[in-house]
A tleap script that builds the chain and sets N, CA, C and O, in Angstrom:
source leaprc.protein.ff14SB
mol = sequence {
  NMET PRO ARG ALA ILE LEU THR SER VAL VAL
  LEU PHE PHE ALA PRO PHE ALA LEU VAL ALA
  GLN GLN SER PRO LEU VAL VAL PRO HIE ASP
  SER VAL ARG GLY ALA ILE ARG ALA VAL ASP
  VAL ARG ALA HIE THR LEU GLU VAL THR THR
  GLY VAL GLY PHE ALA LEU ARG VAL VAL ARG
  LEU GLN VAL PRO ALA THR VAL PRO ILE THR
  ASP ARG LYS ALA GLY GLN GLY ALA PRO LEU
  LYS LEU ALA GLU LEU LYS PRO GLY ASP VAL
  ILE ARG VAL ALA PHE GLY GLY ARG PRO THR
  GLY PHE VAL ALA TYR THR ILE GLU ARG VAL
  GLY ARG MET ASP VAL GLY VAL GLU SER ARG
  CPRO
}
set mol.1.N position { 144.409 110.016 107.562 }
set mol.1.CA position { 143.361 110.273 108.488 }
set mol.1.C position { 142.183 111.043 107.979 }
set mol.1.O position { 141.162 110.491 108.389 }
set mol.2.N position { 141.910 112.100 107.248 }
set mol.2.CA position { 140.727 112.677 107.052 }
set mol.2.C position { 139.947 112.094 106.085 }
set mol.2.O position { 138.723 112.072 106.215 }
set mol.3.N position { 140.801 111.358 104.610 }
set mol.3.CA position { 140.014 111.274 103.799 }
set mol.3.C position { 139.366 109.844 104.222 }
set mol.3.O position { 138.471 109.519 103.442 }
set mol.4.N position { 139.640 108.755 105.443 }
set mol.4.CA position { 138.805 107.737 105.759 }
set mol.4.C position { 137.428 107.983 107.038 }
set mol.4.O position { 136.684 107.095 107.455 }
set mol.5.N position { 137.418 109.481 107.450 }
set mol.5.CA position { 136.877 109.840 108.417 }
set mol.5.C position { 135.648 110.629 107.119 }
set mol.5.O position { 134.457 110.648 107.431 }
set mol.6.N position { 136.043 111.165 105.874 }
set mol.6.CA position { 134.916 111.191 105.094 }
set mol.6.C position { 134.811 110.157 104.001 }
set mol.6.O position { 134.012 110.466 103.116 }
set mol.7.N position { 135.231 109.373 103.901 }
set mol.7.CA position { 135.065 108.036 103.297 }
set mol.7.C position { 133.575 107.384 104.477 }
set mol.7.O position { 132.638 106.705 104.058 }
set mol.8.N position { 133.736 107.784 105.774 }
set mol.8.CA position { 133.112 106.607 106.679 }
set mol.8.C position { 131.746 107.432 106.910 }
set mol.8.O position { 130.764 106.807 107.309 }
set mol.9.N position { 131.606 109.538 106.547 }
set mol.9.CA position { 130.455 110.028 106.929 }
set mol.9.C position { 129.682 109.728 105.932 }
set mol.9.O position { 128.490 109.427 106.002 }
set mol.10.N position { 130.665 109.840 104.529 }
set mol.10.CA position { 129.394 109.272 102.741 }
set mol.10.C position { 128.852 107.878 102.977 }
set mol.10.O position { 127.627 107.767 102.935 }
set mol.11.N position { 129.767 106.513 103.284 }
set mol.11.CA position { 128.789 105.697 103.647 }
set mol.11.C position { 128.112 105.920 104.623 }
set mol.11.O position { 127.567 104.853 104.909 }
set mol.12.N position { 127.911 106.445 105.096 }
set mol.12.CA position { 127.132 106.055 106.506 }
set mol.12.C position { 125.120 106.400 106.214 }
set mol.12.O position { 124.064 105.798 106.403 }
set mol.13.N position { 125.725 108.135 105.500 }
set mol.13.CA position { 124.304 108.839 104.596 }
set mol.13.C position { 124.084 108.456 103.466 }
set mol.13.O position { 123.067 108.773 102.849 }
set mol.14.N position { 125.086 107.643 102.966 }
set mol.14.CA position { 124.262 107.056 101.249 }
set mol.14.C position { 123.175 106.347 101.137 }
set mol.14.O position { 122.473 106.436 100.130 }
set mol.15.N position { 122.822 105.387 102.348 }
set mol.15.CA position { 121.547 104.942 101.948 }
set mol.15.C position { 120.336 105.368 102.794 }
set mol.15.O position { 119.274 104.746 102.754 }
set mol.16.N position { 120.638 107.007 103.953 }
set mol.16.CA position { 119.478 107.498 103.699 }
set mol.16.C position { 119.144 108.454 102.428 }
set mol.16.O position { 117.956 108.731 102.265 }
set mol.17.N position { 119.880 108.861 101.723 }
set mol.17.CA position { 119.689 109.294 100.359 }
set mol.17.C position { 118.792 108.862 99.763 }
set mol.17.O position { 117.727 109.377 99.421 }
set mol.18.N position { 119.422 107.367 99.543 }
set mol.18.CA position { 118.840 106.407 98.463 }
set mol.18.C position { 117.631 106.681 99.169 }
set mol.18.O position { 117.522 107.906 99.213 }
set mol.19.N position { 116.543 106.058 99.819 }
set mol.19.CA position { 115.461 105.803 100.702 }
set mol.19.C position { 114.935 107.136 100.355 }
set mol.19.O position { 113.810 107.100 99.856 }
set mol.20.N position { 115.489 108.358 100.500 }
set mol.20.CA position { 114.833 109.187 101.354 }
set mol.20.C position { 114.264 109.537 98.986 }
set mol.20.O position { 113.470 110.384 98.576 }
set mol.21.N position { 114.736 108.939 98.476 }
set mol.21.CA position { 114.342 109.573 96.680 }
set mol.21.C position { 113.557 108.287 96.171 }
set mol.21.O position { 113.204 108.319 94.992 }
set mol.22.N position { 113.201 107.012 97.018 }
set mol.22.CA position { 112.171 106.067 96.880 }
set mol.22.C position { 111.026 106.427 97.035 }
set mol.22.O position { 110.969 107.324 97.877 }
set mol.23.N position { 109.457 105.982 96.356 }
set mol.23.CA position { 108.499 105.989 96.406 }
set mol.23.C position { 107.941 106.023 97.808 }
set mol.23.O position { 108.588 105.376 98.630 }
set mol.24.N position { 107.170 106.473 98.117 }
set mol.24.CA position { 106.260 106.469 100.091 }
set mol.24.C position { 106.138 105.116 99.634 }
set mol.24.O position { 106.264 104.710 98.479 }
set mol.25.N position { 105.795 104.258 101.003 }
set mol.25.CA position { 105.230 102.996 101.087 }
set mol.25.C position { 103.844 103.139 101.092 }
set mol.25.O position { 103.075 102.424 100.450 }
set mol.26.N position { 103.538 104.039 101.800 }
set mol.26.CA position { 102.174 104.305 101.460 }
set mol.26.C position { 101.568 105.313 100.055 }
set mol.26.O position { 102.004 106.379 99.620 }
set mol.27.N position { 100.162 104.289 99.510 }
set mol.27.CA position { 99.617 104.147 98.074 }
set mol.27.C position { 98.198 105.198 98.437 }
set mol.27.O position { 97.161 104.941 99.049 }
set mol.28.N position { 98.645 106.377 97.811 }
set mol.28.CA position { 97.260 107.352 97.707 }
set mol.28.C position { 96.356 106.808 97.386 }
set mol.28.O position { 96.367 105.858 96.604 }
set mol.29.N position { 94.821 107.557 98.213 }
set mol.29.CA position { 93.985 106.627 97.581 }
set mol.29.C position { 92.838 107.656 97.493 }
set mol.29.O position { 93.033 108.721 98.079 }
set mol.30.N position { 91.875 107.516 96.956 }
set mol.30.CA position { 90.293 108.314 96.787 }
set mol.30.C position { 89.699 106.861 97.378 }
set mol.30.O position { 90.050 105.734 97.727 }
set mol.31.N position { 88.312 107.904 97.198 }
set mol.31.CA position { 87.114 107.255 97.438 }
set mol.31.C position { 86.317 107.901 97.030 }
set mol.31.O position { 86.364 109.126 96.917 }
set mol.32.N position { 85.215 107.000 96.660 }
set mol.32.CA position { 83.733 107.054 95.563 }
set mol.32.C position { 82.643 106.558 95.987 }
set mol.32.O position { 82.567 105.368 96.294 }
set mol.33.N position { 81.732 107.303 96.061 }
set mol.33.CA position { 80.405 106.896 96.371 }
set mol.33.C position { 79.480 107.017 95.334 }
set mol.33.O position { 79.332 108.116 94.800 }
set mol.34.N position { 78.608 105.702 94.842 }
set mol.34.CA position { 77.597 105.886 93.887 }
set mol.34.C position { 76.968 104.647 93.275 }
set mol.34.O position { 77.858 104.060 93.891 }
set mol.35.N position { 76.607 104.123 92.943 }
set mol.35.CA position { 75.524 103.121 92.372 }
set mol.35.C position { 76.399 101.783 91.931 }
set mol.35.O position { 77.524 102.003 91.482 }
set mol.36.N position { 76.011 100.598 92.017 }
set mol.36.CA position { 76.910 99.609 91.058 }
set mol.36.C position { 76.237 99.155 89.553 }
set mol.36.O position { 75.246 98.450 89.360 }
set mol.37.N position { 76.966 99.690 88.747 }
set mol.37.CA position { 76.339 99.381 87.202 }
set mol.37.C position { 76.438 98.447 86.626 }
set mol.37.O position { 75.707 98.225 85.660 }
set mol.38.N position { 77.814 97.199 87.225 }
set mol.38.CA position { 78.418 96.048 86.608 }
set mol.38.C position { 78.922 95.678 87.935 }
set mol.38.O position { 79.427 96.373 88.816 }
set mol.39.N position { 78.567 93.906 87.850 }
set mol.39.CA position { 79.629 93.553 88.491 }
set mol.39.C position { 80.707 92.416 88.095 }
set mol.39.O position { 79.888 91.755 87.456 }
set mol.40.N position { 81.710 91.784 87.991 }
set mol.40.CA position { 81.853 90.086 87.034 }
set mol.40.C position { 82.614 89.698 88.173 }
set mol.40.O position { 83.587 90.368 88.519 }
set mol.41.N position { 82.227 88.591 88.836 }
set mol.41.CA position { 82.432 88.333 90.032 }
set mol.41.C position { 83.669 87.097 89.603 }
set mol.41.O position { 84.444 86.576 90.405 }
set mol.42.N position { 83.586 86.819 88.118 }
set mol.42.CA position { 85.220 85.882 87.194 }
set mol.42.C position { 86.648 86.962 87.762 }
set mol.42.O position { 87.708 86.820 88.372 }
set mol.43.N position { 85.833 88.094 87.087 }
set mol.43.CA position { 87.566 88.710 86.358 }
set mol.43.C position { 87.295 89.413 88.062 }
set mol.43.O position { 88.025 90.378 87.838 }
set mol.44.N position { 87.047 89.543 88.836 }
set mol.44.CA position { 86.975 90.679 90.027 }
set mol.44.C position { 87.252 92.278 90.112 }
set mol.44.O position { 88.089 93.068 90.548 }
set mol.45.N position { 85.763 92.245 89.278 }
set mol.45.CA position { 85.748 93.593 89.310 }
set mol.45.C position { 84.425 94.083 89.348 }
set mol.45.O position { 83.409 93.477 89.006 }
set mol.46.N position { 84.558 95.695 89.971 }
set mol.46.CA position { 82.542 96.300 89.459 }
set mol.46.C position { 83.197 97.454 88.854 }
set mol.46.O position { 84.385 97.706 88.654 }
set mol.47.N position { 82.068 98.120 88.603 }
set mol.47.CA position { 81.367 99.679 87.808 }
set mol.47.C position { 80.626 100.372 88.514 }
set mol.47.O position { 79.415 100.253 88.707 }
set mol.48.N position { 81.632 101.404 89.071 }
set mol.48.CA position { 80.185 102.389 89.636 }
set mol.48.C position { 80.020 103.401 89.426 }
set mol.48.O position { 81.048 104.070 89.527 }
set mol.49.N position { 78.998 104.035 89.101 }
set mol.49.CA position { 77.951 105.203 88.369 }
set mol.49.C position { 78.182 106.289 88.811 }
set mol.49.O position { 77.228 106.988 88.471 }
set mol.50.N position { 78.873 106.868 89.368 }
set mol.50.CA position { 79.045 107.948 90.206 }
set mol.50.C position { 78.514 109.732 89.384 }
set mol.50.O position { 78.127 109.936 88.233 }
set mol.51.N position { 78.732 110.838 90.647 }
set mol.51.CA position { 78.426 112.100 89.594 }
set mol.51.C position { 77.438 113.249 90.418 }
set mol.51.O position { 76.715 113.108 91.405 }
set mol.52.N position { 77.675 114.194 89.741 }
set mol.52.CA position { 76.582 115.079 89.951 }
set mol.52.C position { 76.268 115.467 88.760 }
set mol.52.O position { 76.999 115.720 87.803 }
set mol.53.N position { 74.407 115.524 88.934 }
set mol.53.CA position { 73.554 115.973 87.534 }
set mol.53.C position { 73.938 115.069 86.754 }
set mol.53.O position { 73.838 113.842 86.781 }
set mol.54.N position { 74.484 115.945 85.902 }
set mol.54.CA position { 74.633 115.180 84.250 }
set mol.54.C position { 76.001 115.097 84.107 }
set mol.54.O position { 76.738 115.002 83.125 }
set mol.55.N position { 76.262 115.175 85.806 }
set mol.55.CA position { 78.479 115.244 85.571 }
set mol.55.C position { 78.659 113.380 86.051 }
set mol.55.O position { 79.305 113.023 87.037 }
set mol.56.N position { 78.058 112.578 85.265 }
set mol.56.CA position { 78.231 111.326 85.709 }
set mol.56.C position { 79.457 110.722 85.060 }
set mol.56.O position { 79.852 110.987 83.924 }
set mol.57.N position { 80.084 109.774 86.021 }
set mol.57.CA position { 81.341 109.153 85.210 }
set mol.57.C position { 81.616 107.571 85.715 }
set mol.57.O position { 81.632 107.611 86.945 }
set mol.58.N position { 81.792 106.482 85.344 }
set mol.58.CA position { 81.787 104.957 85.180 }
set mol.58.C position { 83.338 105.018 85.626 }
set mol.58.O position { 84.260 105.417 84.916 }
set mol.59.N position { 83.462 104.391 87.357 }
set mol.59.CA position { 84.317 104.400 87.606 }
set mol.59.C position { 84.782 102.505 87.529 }
set mol.59.O position { 84.087 101.609 88.007 }
set mol.60.N position { 85.897 102.346 86.919 }
set mol.60.CA position { 85.811 100.640 86.942 }
set mol.60.C position { 87.077 100.806 88.134 }
set mol.60.O position { 87.742 101.811 88.386 }
set mol.61.N position { 87.170 98.879 89.015 }
set mol.61.CA position { 87.417 98.596 89.938 }
set mol.61.C position { 87.907 97.468 90.113 }
set mol.61.O position { 87.360 96.447 90.529 }
set mol.62.N position { 89.188 97.685 89.721 }
set mol.62.CA position { 89.943 95.542 91.030 }
set mol.62.C position { 89.433 95.831 91.867 }
set mol.62.O position { 89.250 96.915 92.421 }
set mol.63.N position { 88.980 94.319 92.150 }
set mol.63.CA position { 88.106 93.849 93.609 }
set mol.63.C position { 89.396 92.967 93.824 }
set mol.63.O position { 89.765 92.503 92.745 }
set mol.64.N position { 89.935 92.714 94.536 }
set mol.64.CA position { 91.044 91.384 95.090 }
set mol.64.C position { 90.026 91.153 95.905 }
set mol.64.O position { 89.070 91.747 96.405 }
set mol.65.N position { 90.736 89.663 95.879 }
set mol.65.CA position { 89.644 88.831 97.423 }
set mol.65.C position { 89.677 88.929 98.704 }
set mol.65.O position { 88.773 88.424 99.370 }
set mol.66.N position { 90.721 89.595 99.294 }
set mol.66.CA position { 91.428 89.810 100.336 }
set mol.66.C position { 90.151 91.150 100.548 }
set mol.66.O position { 89.622 91.282 101.651 }
set mol.67.N position { 89.832 91.915 99.571 }
set mol.67.CA position { 89.223 93.275 99.955 }
set mol.67.C position { 87.859 93.040 101.100 }
set mol.67.O position { 86.960 92.325 100.656 }
set mol.68.N position { 87.706 93.473 102.211 }
set mol.68.CA position { 86.758 93.814 102.786 }
set mol.68.C position { 85.473 94.571 102.250 }
set mol.68.O position { 85.361 95.740 101.879 }
set mol.69.N position { 84.654 93.680 102.311 }
set mol.69.CA position { 83.429 94.288 102.225 }
set mol.69.C position { 82.147 93.797 103.276 }
set mol.69.O position { 81.995 92.822 104.012 }
set mol.70.N position { 81.398 94.881 102.977 }
set mol.70.CA position { 80.364 94.916 104.377 }
set mol.70.C position { 79.554 95.586 104.333 }
set mol.70.O position { 79.622 96.537 103.554 }
set mol.71.N position { 78.211 95.360 105.296 }
set mol.71.CA position { 76.846 96.339 104.523 }
set mol.71.C position { 76.654 96.753 105.814 }
set mol.71.O position { 76.797 95.982 106.763 }
set mol.72.N position { 76.201 98.426 105.989 }
set mol.72.CA position { 76.228 98.712 106.746 }
set mol.72.C position { 74.320 98.382 107.541 }
set mol.72.O position { 73.892 98.031 108.640 }
set mol.73.N position { 73.834 98.682 106.474 }
set mol.73.CA position { 72.521 98.009 106.792 }
set mol.73.C position { 72.029 96.615 108.062 }
set mol.73.O position { 71.204 96.399 108.950 }
set mol.74.N position { 73.341 95.888 107.278 }
set mol.74.CA position { 73.233 94.649 107.836 }
set mol.74.C position { 73.364 94.638 109.843 }
set mol.74.O position { 72.990 93.720 110.573 }
set mol.75.N position { 74.021 96.001 110.285 }
set mol.75.CA position { 74.439 96.345 111.710 }
set mol.75.C position { 75.649 95.740 111.416 }
set mol.75.O position { 75.924 94.860 110.600 }
set mol.76.N position { 76.600 96.597 112.531 }
set mol.76.CA position { 77.853 96.557 112.607 }
set mol.76.C position { 78.865 96.302 111.388 }
set mol.76.O position { 79.986 95.812 111.525 }
set mol.77.N position { 78.386 96.647 110.368 }
set mol.77.CA position { 79.412 96.130 109.279 }
set mol.77.C position { 79.352 94.666 108.655 }
set mol.77.O position { 80.457 94.149 108.486 }
set mol.78.N position { 78.736 94.249 108.451 }
set mol.78.CA position { 78.391 92.466 108.631 }
set mol.78.C position { 78.848 91.756 106.629 }
set mol.78.O position { 78.364 92.003 105.524 }
set mol.79.N position { 79.675 91.095 106.989 }
set mol.79.CA position { 80.594 91.058 105.936 }
set mol.79.C position { 79.961 90.281 104.620 }
set mol.79.O position { 79.089 89.420 104.739 }
set mol.80.N position { 80.413 90.624 103.573 }
set mol.80.CA position { 79.334 90.285 101.838 }
set mol.80.C position { 80.244 89.188 101.587 }
set mol.80.O position { 81.009 88.744 102.444 }
set mol.81.N position { 80.122 88.622 100.029 }
set mol.81.CA position { 80.793 88.774 99.331 }
set mol.81.C position { 80.491 88.886 97.854 }
set mol.81.O position { 79.389 88.664 97.351 }
set mol.82.N position { 81.696 89.291 97.148 }
set mol.82.CA position { 80.919 90.225 95.765 }
set mol.82.C position { 80.663 89.580 95.044 }
set mol.82.O position { 80.826 89.976 93.890 }
set mol.83.N position { 79.950 87.809 95.321 }
set mol.83.CA position { 78.779 87.954 94.148 }
set mol.83.C position { 77.808 88.611 94.955 }
set mol.83.O position { 77.015 89.088 94.144 }
set mol.84.N position { 77.344 88.968 96.383 }
set mol.84.CA position { 76.090 89.149 97.072 }
set mol.84.C position { 75.952 90.848 96.486 }
set mol.84.O position { 74.795 91.225 96.672 }
set mol.85.N position { 76.845 91.972 95.822 }
set mol.85.CA position { 76.564 92.581 95.223 }
set mol.85.C position { 76.220 93.318 94.124 }
set mol.85.O position { 77.088 93.748 93.365 }
set mol.86.N position { 74.986 93.526 93.940 }
set mol.86.CA position { 73.897 93.828 92.560 }
set mol.86.C position { 73.630 95.145 91.948 }
set mol.86.O position { 73.040 96.028 92.571 }
set mol.87.N position { 73.968 95.263 90.984 }
set mol.87.CA position { 73.456 96.310 90.132 }
set mol.87.C position { 72.453 97.152 90.808 }
set mol.87.O position { 71.371 96.566 90.799 }
set mol.88.N position { 72.386 98.394 91.440 }
set mol.88.CA position { 71.538 99.363 91.542 }
set mol.88.C position { 71.930 99.564 93.577 }
set mol.88.O position { 71.385 100.390 94.309 }
set mol.89.N position { 73.037 98.483 94.019 }
set mol.89.CA position { 73.425 98.763 95.007 }
set mol.89.C position { 74.492 99.958 95.200 }
set mol.89.O position { 75.567 100.134 94.625 }
set mol.90.N position { 73.843 100.727 96.203 }
set mol.90.CA position { 74.424 101.728 96.352 }
set mol.90.C position { 76.112 101.629 97.727 }
set mol.90.O position { 76.109 101.465 98.947 }
set mol.91.N position { 76.904 101.760 97.058 }
set mol.91.CA position { 77.966 101.791 97.879 }
set mol.91.C position { 79.573 102.789 97.733 }
set mol.91.O position { 80.021 103.430 96.783 }
set mol.92.N position { 80.189 102.512 99.331 }
set mol.92.CA position { 81.156 103.392 99.106 }
set mol.92.C position { 82.658 102.617 98.940 }
set mol.92.O position { 83.081 101.580 99.450 }
set mol.93.N position { 83.097 103.306 98.270 }
set mol.93.CA position { 84.701 102.559 97.722 }
set mol.93.C position { 86.009 102.966 98.034 }
set mol.93.O position { 86.584 103.603 97.151 }
set mol.94.N position { 86.627 102.746 99.099 }
set mol.94.CA position { 88.197 103.347 99.088 }
set mol.94.C position { 89.364 102.469 98.297 }
set mol.94.O position { 89.521 101.257 98.447 }
set mol.95.N position { 90.034 103.194 97.554 }
set mol.95.CA position { 90.537 102.377 96.421 }
set mol.95.C position { 91.819 103.665 96.268 }
set mol.95.O position { 91.986 104.736 96.853 }
set mol.96.N position { 92.626 102.898 95.113 }
set mol.96.CA position { 93.741 103.524 95.258 }
set mol.96.C position { 94.608 103.493 93.242 }
set mol.96.O position { 94.217 102.513 92.609 }
set mol.97.N position { 95.086 103.945 92.860 }
set mol.97.CA position { 95.525 103.644 91.289 }
set mol.97.C position { 96.591 102.976 91.490 }
set mol.97.O position { 97.330 103.449 92.353 }
set mol.98.N position { 97.013 101.792 90.860 }
set mol.98.CA position { 98.359 101.274 90.233 }
set mol.98.C position { 98.246 101.333 88.771 }
set mol.98.O position { 97.137 101.438 88.246 }
set mol.99.N position { 99.108 101.285 88.220 }
set mol.99.CA position { 99.266 100.809 86.924 }
set mol.99.C position { 98.516 99.617 86.580 }
set mol.99.O position { 98.694 99.282 85.409 }
set mol.100.N position { 98.214 99.333 86.834 }
set mol.100.CA position { 96.757 98.589 85.672 }
set mol.100.C position { 95.786 98.656 86.135 }
set mol.100.O position { 95.123 97.620 86.082 }
set mol.101.N position { 95.277 99.633 86.700 }
set mol.101.CA position { 94.367 100.534 87.068 }
set mol.101.C position { 94.200 100.601 88.399 }
set mol.101.O position { 95.137 100.441 89.182 }
set mol.102.N position { 92.625 100.915 88.869 }
set mol.102.CA position { 92.268 101.204 90.136 }
set mol.102.C position { 91.433 100.118 90.832 }
set mol.102.O position { 90.352 99.623 90.513 }
set mol.103.N position { 92.377 99.856 92.042 }
set mol.103.CA position { 91.945 98.337 92.899 }
set mol.103.C position { 91.170 99.354 94.140 }
set mol.103.O position { 91.166 100.535 94.487 }
set mol.104.N position { 90.513 97.992 94.547 }
set mol.104.CA position { 89.749 98.855 95.832 }
set mol.104.C position { 90.510 98.730 96.985 }
set mol.104.O position { 91.141 97.674 97.019 }
set mol.105.N position { 90.619 99.272 97.695 }
set mol.105.CA position { 90.470 98.712 99.143 }
set mol.105.C position { 89.936 97.993 100.478 }
set mol.105.O position { 90.480 97.221 101.267 }
set mol.106.N position { 88.863 98.463 100.423 }
set mol.106.CA position { 87.576 98.260 101.105 }
set mol.106.C position { 86.452 99.220 100.385 }
set mol.106.O position { 86.473 100.256 99.720 }
set mol.107.N position { 85.422 98.271 100.902 }
set mol.107.CA position { 83.598 98.150 100.247 }
set mol.107.C position { 82.874 98.387 100.841 }
set mol.107.O position { 82.816 97.629 101.810 }
set mol.108.N position { 81.892 99.407 100.821 }
set mol.108.CA position { 80.771 99.240 101.854 }
set mol.108.C position { 79.675 99.483 101.450 }
set mol.108.O position { 79.575 100.580 100.901 }
set mol.109.N position { 78.406 98.624 101.528 }
set mol.109.CA position { 77.127 98.500 101.448 }
set mol.109.C position { 76.179 99.604 102.017 }
set mol.109.O position { 75.684 99.257 103.088 }
set mol.110.N position { 75.800 100.827 101.591 }
set mol.110.CA position { 75.199 101.562 102.436 }
set mol.110.C position { 73.666 101.681 101.699 }
set mol.110.O position { 72.982 102.673 101.948 }
set mol.111.N position { 73.258 100.828 100.960 }
set mol.111.CA position { 71.929 101.110 100.717 }
set mol.111.C position { 71.379 100.782 99.476 }
set mol.111.O position { 72.237 100.426 98.668 }
set mol.112.N position { 70.012 100.782 98.974 }
set mol.112.CA position { 69.980 100.612 97.155 }
set mol.112.C position { 68.637 101.332 96.219 }
set mol.112.O position { 67.441 101.566 96.049 }
set mol.113.N position { 69.971 101.418 95.845 }
set mol.113.CA position { 68.723 101.995 94.493 }
set mol.113.C position { 67.059 101.327 93.896 }
set mol.113.O position { 66.763 100.235 93.411 }
set mol.114.N position { 66.259 102.521 94.197 }
set mol.114.CA position { 64.579 101.199 94.406 }
set mol.114.C position { 64.392 102.341 92.056 }
set mol.114.O position { 63.949 103.383 91.574 }
set mol.115.N position { 64.998 101.253 91.678 }
set mol.115.CA position { 64.719 101.243 90.302 }
set mol.115.C position { 63.182 101.312 89.423 }
set mol.115.O position { 62.809 100.250 88.924 }
set mol.116.N position { 62.696 101.993 89.321 }
set mol.116.CA position { 61.106 101.381 88.455 }
set mol.116.C position { 61.057 102.149 88.026 }
set mol.116.O position { 61.522 103.289 88.010 }
set mol.117.N position { 59.928 101.093 87.239 }
set mol.117.CA position { 59.833 101.709 85.739 }
set mol.117.C position { 57.801 102.601 86.001 }
set mol.117.O position { 56.963 102.262 86.837 }
set mol.118.N position { 57.673 103.783 84.858 }
set mol.118.CA position { 56.631 104.054 85.370 }
set mol.118.C position { 56.026 104.055 84.693 }
set mol.118.O position { 56.653 104.303 83.663 }
set mol.119.N position { 54.771 103.890 84.438 }
set mol.119.CA position { 53.202 103.669 83.550 }
set mol.119.C position { 52.974 104.884 83.794 }
set mol.119.O position { 52.842 105.845 84.552 }
set mol.120.N position { 52.992 104.221 82.435 }
set mol.120.CA position { 51.727 105.689 81.376 }
set mol.120.C position { 50.358 105.122 80.877 }
set mol.120.O position { 49.919 104.057 80.443 }
set mol.121.N position { 49.886 106.444 81.175 }
set mol.121.CA position { 48.642 105.944 80.531 }
set mol.121.C position { 48.288 106.018 79.171 }
set mol.121.O position { 47.215 105.556 78.786 }
savepdb mol mol.pdb
quit
């Protein structure tokens, strides 16, 4: 009889032990704020230049079709399409790492850089 009880207890707790060893269901994420360097609508990718001072980096992000893209300036987070984002737009992106690279979860356009050419005499 004790053997049957021990077997029952082990079989009851075994699934809980296996679940605890699996990776979490929530994917870790990060965010970046910077200027769009390039948009590739066909490949569904964005390159964002970010950094402080001379410490700049380019973050390449995959953008699935289901990712919400909004515009803060249009009010109430008006929806945008990926093709409406242009180099020089300042965006905030929440993203996560996957084996295939970084994948965007949300994109918000917060402004536009004024890129001007200085004229010299």
